[in-house]
C-alpha positions in Angstrom: -116.1 -60.1 -73.9 -112.7 -58.1 -73.2 -110.1 -61.2 -71.4 -108.4 -61.6 -73.8 -105.4 -65.0 -74.2 -102.7 -63.9 -75.3 -99.9 -67.0 -76.7 -96.7 -66.1 -77.9 -97.1 -65.0 -81.9 -94.7 -65.7 -84.3 -94.3 -63.3 -86.5 -94.5 -64.1 -90.5 -97.2 -63.5 -93.5 -97.7 -66.4 -95.5 -100.2 -68.3 -97.8 -99.9 -71.6 -97.8 -96.4 -70.9 -97.0 -95.3 -68.6 -100.4 -93.9 -65.6 -99.2 -93.7 -61.7 -101.4 -90.9 -61.5 -103.4 -90.0 -57.8 -104.9 -91.4 -54.2 -105.1 -93.9 -52.7 -102.7 -97.5 -53.6 -104.0 -101.2 -51.8 -103.5 -102.8 -52.5 -100.5 -106.3 -51.7 -98.9 -108.2 -47.9 -100.3 -107.4 -45.5 -97.9 -109.6 -45.4 -95.0 -110.4 -47.2 -92.1 -114.1 -49.2 -91.4 -115.4 -46.8 -87.9 -116.2 -49.7 -85.9 -113.3 -51.7 -85.0 -113.0 -55.8 -84.0 -112.0 -56.8 -80.1 -109.7 -59.6 -79.8 -111.2 -61.7 -77.1 -108.6 -64.7 -77.6 -106.2 -66.1 -78.7 -105.9 -69.7 -78.8 -102.3 -71.6 -79.6 -103.2 -75.5 -80.2 -102.7 -75.7 -83.8 -100.7 -77.3 -86.5 -100.6 -74.5 -89.5 -104.0 -73.5 -89.4 -106.1 -72.7 -92.9 -109.6 -72.7 -92.0 -112.5 -73.0 -89.9 -116.6 -73.1 -90.0 -119.0 -73.4 -87.1 -121.7 -75.8 -87.5 -124.9 -75.1 -88.6 -126.3 -74.7 -85.5 -123.4 -72.2 -84.3 -122.3 -74.8 -81.0 -118.8 -76.3 -82.5 -116.4 -74.7 -84.8 -114.3 -76.7 -87.0 -110.2 -75.8 -87.9 -108.5 -77.6 -90.7 -105.1 -78.3 -89.6 -103.0 -78.5 -93.4 -99.1 -80.0 -91.2 -97.0 -77.9 -93.3 -94.3 -79.6 -92.8 -91.6 -76.9 -92.1 -87.8 -77.5 -91.8 -88.7 -81.0 -92.6 -89.3 -80.3 -96.0 -85.9 -78.1 -98.2 -89.3 -76.0 -99.5 -93.3 -75.3 -98.8 -95.2 -78.7 -98.3 -97.9 -80.3 -96.5 -97.3 -84.1 -95.2 -99.2 -86.5 -96.8 -101.7 -87.6 -94.9 -100.8 -85.8 -91.7 -103.7 -82.8 -91.8 -105.9 -83.2 -89.8 -109.6 -81.4 -88.4 -110.8 -80.3 -84.9 -113.1 -79.5 -83.1 -113.6 -76.6 -80.1 -117.1 -75.5 -78.0 -118.6 -72.1 -78.9 -119.0 -70.9 -75.4 -121.7 -68.5 -74.0 -119.4 -65.3 -73.7 -118.0 -66.3 -77.8 -114.8 -68.0 -76.2 -113.6 -71.0 -77.9 -112.8 -74.5 -75.9 -110.7 -77.8 -77.0 -113.6 -80.2 -77.7 -111.3 -82.1 -79.4 -107.6 -82.0 -81.2 -108.1 -84.8 -84.0 -111.7 -85.1 -84.7 -110.7 -86.9 -87.5 -107.2 -87.6 -88.3 -104.8 -88.0 -91.3 -105.8 -86.4 -93.8 -103.7 -84.4 -96.6 -103.8 -80.9 -96.5 -107.1 -80.1 -95.0 -107.7 -76.6 -96.2 -111.1 -74.6 -96.8 -114.7 -75.6 -95.4 -118.4 -74.7 -95.7 -121.8 -75.9 -94.2 -124.3 -77.6 -96.5 -127.2 -75.6 -96.0 -130.0 -78.2 -97.6 -129.7 -81.8 -97.1 -129.6 -85.2 -99.9 -129.9 -88.4 -99.4 -127.0 -89.2 -98.9 -125.7 -85.8 -96.8 -127.4 -84.2 -94.4 -128.6 -80.4 -93.9 -125.3 -79.4 -91.7 -122.9 -82.0 -93.2 -119.3 -79.9 -93.4 -117.3 -80.6 -96.6 -113.5 -79.9 -96.6 -111.3 -79.9 -99.1 -108.0 -81.9 -99.3 -105.1 -83.6 -100.8 -104.4 -80.6 -102.4 -100.6 -80.0 -104.6 -97.6 -79.1 -102.9 -97.3 -82.2 -100.7 -94.3 -83.9 -99.3 -93.7 -87.7 -97.9 -93.1 -88.5 -94.2 -89.1 -88.0 -95.2 -90.1 -84.4 -96.4 -89.4 -85.4 -100.0 -91.8 -83.9 -102.6 -94.4 -86.2 -104.2 -93.6 -86.3 -108.0 -96.0 -89.0 -109.2 -99.4 -87.0 -110.3 -101.7 -90.3 -109.4 -101.0 -89.9 -105.8 -102.7 -86.2 -106.7 -105.9 -87.0 -104.9 -107.5 -83.5 -104.4 -111.0 -84.0 -102.8 -114.2 -83.1 -100.9 -114.5 -84.7 -97.7 -118.4 -84.8 -96.3 -118.3 -85.9 -92.5 -120.8 -84.7 -89.6 -119.9 -82.7 -86.1 -119.2 -86.0 -84.6 -116.4 -86.9 -87.4 -118.0 -89.5 -89.5 -116.8 -89.3 -92.5 -120.2 -89.2 -94.9 -118.2 -89.1 -98.1 -116.0 -87.8 -100.4 -116.4 -86.3 -104.2 -113.4 -87.3 -106.3 -111.0 -83.8 -108.2 -107.9 -85.2 -108.8 -106.2 -87.3 -111.6 -108.2 -89.0 -113.6 -111.4 -87.5 -112.0 -115.0 -85.6 -113.9 -113.2 -82.6 -112.4 -110.1 -83.9 -115.3 -112.2 -85.0 -117.9 -114.1 -81.5 -118.1 -111.3 -79.3 -118.1 -108.0 -81.5 -119.1 -106.7 -80.4 -115.4 -107.8 -81.9 -112.6 -108.4 -79.9 -109.5 -104.5 -78.9 -108.1 -105.2 -76.8 -105.4 -108.8 -77.3 -103.8 -109.1 -74.4 -101.4 -111.8 -72.9 -101.0 -115.5 -73.9 -101.0 -118.8 -72.2 -100.2 -122.6 -72.9 -100.4 -125.8 -70.5 -101.7 -128.7 -70.6 -100.0 -129.9 -73.8 -102.5 -126.8 -76.0 -101.7 -124.6 -75.6 -105.0 -121.3 -76.2 -104.2 -118.9 -73.4 -104.9 -115.1 -74.8 -105.3 -111.8 -72.3 -105.9 -109.1 -73.8 -108.3 -106.0 -71.5 -106.6 -103.4 -73.4 -109.3 -100.0 -73.4 -107.2 -97.9 -76.9 -107.7 -98.8 -78.5 -110.5 -95.2 -78.3 -112.0 -93.7 -80.5 -108.8 -95.5 -83.7 -110.9 -93.6 -85.5 -113.6 -94.9 -84.8 -115.9 -96.3 -81.2 -114.9 -99.4 -81.3 -113.9 -101.2 -77.6 -115.8 -102.5 -75.6 -113.6 -105.7 -74.5 -114.0 -107.0 -71.3 -112.1 -110.8 -70.8 -111.8 -114.3 -71.5 -109.8 -116.1 -74.6 -110.2 -120.0 -74.8 -109.4 -121.3 -78.5 -107.8 -125.2 -78.6 -108.3 -126.8 -79.7 -105.3 -128.8 -82.4 -107.1 -125.2 -83.5 -108.3 -123.3 -83.9 -104.8 -124.7 -87.8 -104.3 -123.6 -89.6 -108.2 -120.4 -88.0 -107.8 -119.8 -89.3 -104.3 -120.6 -92.4 -105.3 -118.4 -92.0 -108.3 -121.8 -91.7 -111.0 -122.3 -89.2 -113.6 -123.3 -86.0 -112.5 -127.4 -85.5 -113.3 -125.8 -81.6 -114.5 -122.1 -81.9 -114.6 -119.9 -79.5 -112.7 -118.8 -76.0 -115.1 -115.9 -73.8 -114.9 -115.0 -69.9 -115.0 -111.4 -69.6 -115.5 -110.2 -66.6 -112.9 -106.3 -64.9 -113.3 -104.0 -64.4 -110.4 -105.2 -67.5 -108.5 -108.5 -67.5 -106.9 -108.2 -68.2 -103.4 -110.9 -67.5 -101.3 -115.1 -67.6 -102.6 -118.5 -67.1 -100.4 -121.8 -66.3 -101.2 -123.3 -63.4 -99.9 -126.7 -63.2 -98.3 -128.2 -60.3 -99.4 -127.4 -60.3 -103.2 -126.7 -63.9 -103.5 -123.5 -62.8 -105.4 -121.2 -65.5 -106.0 -117.8 -63.4 -104.1 -113.8 -65.2 -105.2 -111.2 -63.1 -104.4 -107.5 -63.1 -105.7 -104.1 -64.0 -104.5 -101.7 -64.1 -106.8 -99.3 -60.9 -105.5 -98.3 -63.5 -102.6 -95.8 -65.3 -104.7 -95.6 -63.0 -107.1 -97.5 -64.7 -109.9 -99.7 -62.1 -112.4 -102.7 -61.2 -111.0 -104.1 -58.1 -113.0 -106.2 -57.8 -110.1 -103.7 -57.0 -107.7 -105.4 -58.5 -105.4 -108.9 -58.0 -106.5 -112.6 -59.0 -106.1 -115.0 -60.6 -108.7 -118.6 -60.6 -108.2 -120.3 -63.7 -110.2 -123.9 -64.0 -110.7 -123.3 -67.5 -112.0 -120.4 -70.4 -113.9 -119.6 -69.8 -117.0 -120.0 -66.7 -119.0 -117.6 -64.2 -119.1 -115.9 -63.2 -115.9 -117.0 -59.6 -114.8 -114.5 -57.0 -114.3 -113.2 -57.2 -110.6 -116.0 -55.6 -108.2 -113.1 -54.5 -106.1 -109.2 -54.2 -107.2 -105.3 -53.3 -105.6 -105.9 -54.6 -102.4 -102.6 -56.6 -101.9 -102.7 -60.3 -101.7 -106.4 -61.6 -100.9 -106.9 -65.6 -99.1 -110.2 -66.2 -96.6 -113.1 -64.3 -96.9 -116.8 -64.5 -95.4 -120.2 -61.9 -94.7 -121.5 -61.3 -92.3 -125.8 -61.4 -91.7 -125.6 -57.6 -93.2 -123.8 -58.3 -96.2 -120.7 -56.8 -95.0 -117.8 -58.6 -96.1 -114.0 -59.4 -94.7 -110.8 -60.9 -96.6 -107.8 -61.7 -94.6 -104.9 -59.4 -96.9 -101.3 -61.7 -96.5 -99.0 -60.0 -98.8 -96.0 -59.5 -95.7 -95.4 -55.5 -96.8 -98.9 -54.9 -96.9 -100.2 -53.2 -93.3 -103.1 -54.7 -93.6 -104.3 -57.7 -92.4 -108.5 -58.0 -92.6 -110.4 -55.4 -95.2 -113.3 -54.0 -94.9 -116.3 -54.0 -98.5 -119.6 -52.7 -96.9 -121.7 -53.7 -99.8 -121.1 -52.0 -102.5 -119.1 -50.6 -102.2 -115.2 -50.4 -101.7 -112.1 -52.2 -99.0 -111.7 -50.0 -95.7 -109.4 -51.3 -93.0 -110.2 -52.6 -90.2 -109.1 -52.4 -87.1 -108.4 -54.3 -84.3 -108.3 -53.3 -80.4 -105.9 -53.4 -78.2 -103.8 -52.2 -80.7 -100.6 -53.9 -80.5 -97.8 -57.4 -81.8 -100.1 -59.1 -79.8 -102.8 -59.1 -81.8 -101.0 -58.9 -84.9 -103.0 -61.3 -87.1 -99.6 -64.1 -89.0 -100.9 -64.9 -91.8 -104.6 -64.8 -91.8 -105.9 -67.0 -93.6 -110.1 -68.7 -94.1 -111.8 -67.0 -91.7 -115.1 -67.4 -90.5 -118.3 -65.1 -89.5 -121.2 -66.3 -87.2 -123.5 -63.5 -86.1 -125.4 -64.0 -82.1 -128.5 -62.8 -79.9 -127.2 -59.5 -79.2 -126.7 -58.7 -83.0 -122.6 -58.8 -82.6 -120.6 -61.2 -84.4 -118.1 -63.6 -83.7 -114.7 -63.7 -86.1 -112.6 -66.5 -86.2 -109.2 -66.8 -87.8 -106.7 -68.7 -88.7 -102.9 -67.5 -89.1 -100.8 -70.0 -91.4 -97.5 -68.8 -89.4 -94.0 -69.8 -90.1 -92.3 -72.7 -91.5 -91.4 -74.8 -88.1 -92.4 -78.7 -88.3 -93.7 -78.5 -84.6 -97.4 -79.5 -84.6 -99.6 -78.0 -81.9 -98.1 -74.8 -81.8 -99.8 -72.4 -84.3 -103.0 -69.7 -83.6 -106.8 -69.1 -84.0 -107.3 -65.7 -83.2 -111.0 -65.5 -81.9 -112.1 -61.0 -82.9 -116.0 -59.6 -81.4 -118.0 -57.0 -83.9 -119.6 -54.9 -82.0 -123.4 -54.8 -82.8 -122.8 -51.4 -85.1 -120.9 -53.1 -87.3 -122.4 -53.4 -90.2 -124.7 -50.1 -89.4 -121.5 -48.1 -89.3 -121.6 -49.0 -93.2 -124.3 -46.1 -94.0 -122.4 -43.6 -91.7 
């Protein structure tokens, strides 16, 4: 497990390519988690990978390649129709093997993913949903797209063989715009609870590029399980989606396996955007009502988050002037830093984004970290890093 593959690492701190500006900011609280992670593999074969997800049976890993245009465009921008999903096999050692580089192609800005735990008539249990079509997009010549009608954010559902099973429209003209007065602009991450309700965040960057501008409304949406099929069929949902505004540009979302709360983090400081929590984490019992105070705060700029089976939460931190790349929240405790062994530049995480965690039979966990790295126009040279958390990782929360 401790054999390490290295490719060249391009050092950059980015969250969707947005680089922090200004003075130094607060970072993770003092303290280091007692048990470090071990880097076991670095794969250099992707195009701005933004998210990863394990299949329901743990045999496969899927990677969303967001295809940022780099120097083909003046500012940060995704290429319309240039993103794709990669499929990798999870080997018994915990290492990954590429199966199909472009399992699904022709997608605009594929970002966060989640696995449906409870099937519907249209979507079997194990169906993978991916966020797609977010703002900050340009055409093939690198020119920004300004027509709001081309803001086609959506949730795409597919199976492990790459067959697309359906889509839920969240863009211009959708029921989401009818409810909220604005479509989902930057559909960034999603998660499911054990009943199959879907939670998806709008990070709310990019609406200003359209003519006329589209209002950015950052927050979290809940799509009831019983409404997935109707929305995918373009019909009225038996229970409409609901929305809760969250300040600070919410980014990651996941449901805890322990307390079943919906955890949402914020990324605003990475772009100099106002964030009252300065990189915070909110714990919600549902979507609606009054937003509670942050569960934790002053962590920099947070992107992806996920949980171990024991309920320990990991968040990726992407603000360039904050040293830690991964933070650890033991249940009901403030964040500490996660150390990665061996130390050194070859295991530095560059723009860590939407992670995935899976428990193995020996009690250890795999953590796969996509690295949304520097801006270049060369596809296939960006990385994901595979970490192992030892079996005693969760138990160390009580030490």
